[in-house]
C-alpha positions as CSV (number, residue, x, y, z in Angstrom):
1,K,107.2,34.1,127.4
2,K,104.5,36.2,125.4
3,Q,105.6,38.9,123.1
4,Q,103.6,42.1,123.3
5,R,102.9,44.6,120.3
6,P,105.3,47.7,120.6
7,N,103.6,50.7,121.0
8,S,100.1,49.0,120.4
9,S,97.8,52.1,121.4
10,F,100.0,53.9,118.7
11,L,99.6,51.1,116.0
12,D,95.6,51.3,116.9
13,F,96.1,55.2,116.2
14,Q,97.6,54.5,112.8
15,E,95.1,52.0,112.1
16,I,92.1,54.4,112.7
17,A,93.9,57.1,110.8
18,R,94.2,54.9,108.0
19,I,90.6,53.8,107.8
20,S,89.1,56.9,108.2
21,Q,91.2,58.4,105.2
22,Q,89.9,55.8,103.2
23,G,86.6,56.6,104.4
24,I,85.5,53.1,104.6
25,L,83.9,53.4,107.9
26,D,81.8,56.4,109.0
27,D,83.0,58.4,112.2
28,A,79.9,56.7,114.2
29,V,81.2,53.5,113.7
30,L,84.7,54.4,114.6
31,Q,83.7,55.9,118.0
32,T,81.7,52.4,118.9
33,V,84.9,50.0,118.1
34,E,86.8,49.0,121.1
35,D,90.1,47.5,119.7
36,S,92.0,46.8,116.5
37,T,90.4,43.3,116.1
38,E,87.0,44.9,116.0
39,L,88.3,47.9,113.6
40,W,89.6,45.1,111.2
41,K,86.2,43.0,111.5
42,E,84.1,46.3,110.7
43,E,86.3,47.4,108.1
44,L,85.8,43.9,106.3
45,K,82.2,44.1,106.6
46,A,82.0,47.6,105.4
47,L,84.2,46.5,102.3
48,M,81.9,43.5,101.8
49,A,78.6,45.3,102.0
50,K,80.3,47.7,99.0
51,F,80.5,44.5,96.5
52,R,76.9,43.5,98.2
53,L,78.4,40.5,99.5
54,N,75.9,38.5,101.3
55,I,78.3,37.3,103.8
56,L,77.9,36.9,107.6
57,G,81.2,37.1,109.6
58,P,84.3,37.9,109.6
59,F,84.4,35.7,113.1
60,T,87.2,35.7,115.6
61,V,88.2,32.3,116.7
62,K,90.2,32.0,120.0
63,S,91.7,28.8,120.7
64,G,93.0,27.3,124.2
65,R,95.9,25.8,122.7
66,S,98.9,26.5,120.4
67,D,100.0,23.3,118.9
68,P,98.3,21.3,116.4
69,T,97.1,17.7,117.3
70,K,99.2,14.7,116.8
71,E,96.8,13.6,114.0
72,T,97.3,16.8,111.9
73,I,101.1,16.3,112.6
74,A,100.9,13.0,111.4
75,K,98.5,14.0,108.5
76,F,100.8,16.8,107.4
77,C,104.2,14.6,107.6
78,K,102.6,11.8,105.2
79,L,101.6,14.6,102.9
80,T,105.2,16.1,102.7
81,R,107.2,13.0,103.8
82,Y,108.7,14.7,106.0
83,D,109.8,13.3,109.7
84,W,108.3,15.7,112.4
85,D,111.1,14.6,114.9
86,K,114.3,14.3,112.5
87,T,113.8,16.2,109.1
88,Q,115.8,19.7,109.1
89,L,115.5,22.5,106.9
90,N,118.4,25.1,106.8
91,G,119.8,23.3,110.2
92,K,116.6,24.0,111.8
93,A,114.3,21.0,112.9
94,I,110.8,21.4,111.2
95,K,109.1,21.3,114.5
96,E,110.8,24.3,115.6
97,N,109.3,26.2,112.8
98,L,106.7,28.4,114.5
99,K,105.0,29.3,111.7
100,L,104.4,26.0,110.4
101,V,103.2,24.8,113.9
102,R,100.5,27.9,113.7
103,W,99.3,27.3,110.4
104,L,98.8,23.9,111.2
105,R,96.7,25.0,114.0
106,V,94.9,27.3,112.1
107,S,94.2,24.2,109.6
108,E,92.5,22.2,112.4
109,L,90.4,25.7,113.8
110,I,89.4,26.3,110.0
111,H,88.0,22.9,109.6
112,A,86.4,22.5,113.0
113,Y,84.6,26.1,112.5
114,S,83.8,25.7,108.8
115,R,82.6,22.6,108.2
116,H,78.8,24.0,107.6
117,Q,79.7,26.9,105.2
118,K,79.3,26.7,101.5
119,C,82.4,28.7,100.9
120,T,85.6,29.3,103.2
121,M,88.1,32.3,102.3
122,I,91.4,32.1,104.1
123,T,93.9,34.7,103.8
124,A,96.9,32.4,102.2
125,P,100.2,31.9,104.2
126,F,103.0,34.3,103.1
127,P,105.4,32.0,100.6
128,L,108.7,33.2,102.1
129,S,107.9,32.4,105.5
130,F,108.9,28.7,105.1
131,P,112.1,27.3,104.1
132,S,111.0,25.1,101.4
133,S,108.2,25.1,98.8
134,T,107.1,21.7,99.9
135,M,106.2,23.1,103.3
136,Y,104.5,25.7,102.0
137,M,102.1,23.3,99.7
138,G,101.9,21.3,102.4
139,V,100.4,23.9,104.5
140,C,98.3,25.2,101.9
141,D,97.1,21.8,101.2
142,M,96.2,21.6,105.0
143,L,94.1,24.5,104.9
144,T,92.1,23.3,102.0
145,Q,91.6,19.5,102.4
146,N,88.1,18.9,102.9
147,S,85.2,17.5,101.4
148,Y,82.4,19.4,102.6
149,N,83.0,22.9,101.2
150,A,84.8,25.1,98.5
151,T,87.9,26.8,99.9
152,I,89.5,30.1,98.6
153,L,92.8,30.9,99.5
154,I,93.6,34.5,98.8
155,R,97.2,36.3,98.9
156,G,97.8,40.1,98.8
157,N,100.5,42.5,98.4
158,G,99.9,43.5,102.2
159,Q,97.3,46.0,101.4
160,N,93.7,45.7,102.0
161,C,91.8,45.3,98.9
162,L,88.6,43.3,97.7
163,T,88.5,42.8,93.7
164,F,86.1,41.0,91.9
165,Y,85.9,40.1,87.7
166,S,82.7,40.8,86.2
167,E,82.0,39.2,82.3
């Protein structure tokens, strides 16, 4: 059973108001955006342009399934020494942790779609979403394990921002 966002049109209106107040996007762009995903993408493009970052994207990736493959689960379990079917944390089996399952699937998608990129930037999972530091670090490792490009994990405080360091 899928849960729908409460008052999604109100949330979209709030997002448009927030972005309008920040002056990131002009009114012409705001009028062409059809949904909050497109709004988010346009906002990121505008922020990257301000910093003169020559980046193609961001891209929305859709998947036909939500569960990770058995290979991904086995790799995660080998890395963390968890037993997928038996390990429990805080009285709950790890395979029932929806955030863990989602992030393992995200790691598969990132590896599948970013294989030919020089660098991949990923919003890091929120640490408190996981019941143990081993699980959190295992997920971070699964997101960044590759031999074909650099990966940057980014974690903020919940506000949209783009910062850089210049010497």
